[in-house]
C-alpha positions, 0 to 999 in steps of 0.5 A: 271111684264115684266119690273120692276121699277129700284131699288133706288140704281141703280138711277144714273146720267143718270137717273137724266138727263132723269128726268131733266124736272121733279121737283127735289122732284119727281126725286126719286123712291118713288115720281116718281111712278112705271111708271117713275121708270120703264121707267128710265131703258132706260134713253134716251127714258125716256128723249125724251118721257117725253119732249113730254109728258110734252108738252101735260100736261103743254104746250098744247093748249087743256083745261085740262078737255078735255085732261083728258077726252080724256086720260081716254077714251084712258085708258078705251079703252086700258084696262090700269088700271095704266093710268085709276087710275092715270088720274081719280084723275087728271080728278077730279082735272080738273073738271070731275065729277064722272058722267062724268067719268062713262059716259066716260067708256060707251062712253057717254056724255051730252055735245056736245064737250065731245061727239066729244072728245070721238068719236075722241078717238074711231075713232082713236083707231078703224080706225087711223083717225078722221072722217069728221063729228067728225072733224067738231064737234070738229072744232065748239069748238076747234081751229086748234092747239087744234085739233092737240094737241088732236090728239097727246094727244090721240096718246101719251096716246095710246102708253103709255098704250101699254107700261104700259100694255106690261111692266106690270107696276102696279098701284101706292099704292096711286091710289085707283080709281077702276072701 
């Protein structure tokens, strides 16, 4: 672990301000989890990142199920165990079945829109651009704002996976979704 979670006795007003958009019951080291407890070592960065991330989680035009499908594909591609475990649970709550989650790891999906989302992740990961063919496939199901939210979701969770992997953030104790 390169950057450890901030110990509880060091959580101060700056940390509280950084987490001001979170529900009050989650603004403590135990409830916040290892990722947030690590990020709060840099309160200004945490506040800015969480504002963006909360849009993707709670204000995005993208359906939750598709968001979670995209995030899981990013986590798989980036070899980010923390992100994977956390979003397997969230994906299940959003309607992803165990079979769909297994397919995400293989880059396979039965549904045309799911295939297009997986292709979008893979293309952005490989080439930093979504191909015309994949954009057209996405356009058959998603409006312009949804496609924009998809691109930013993929990018945000790719950046977050890099940070998690680089900092050495360990999965939370309650996250048991092994691959």
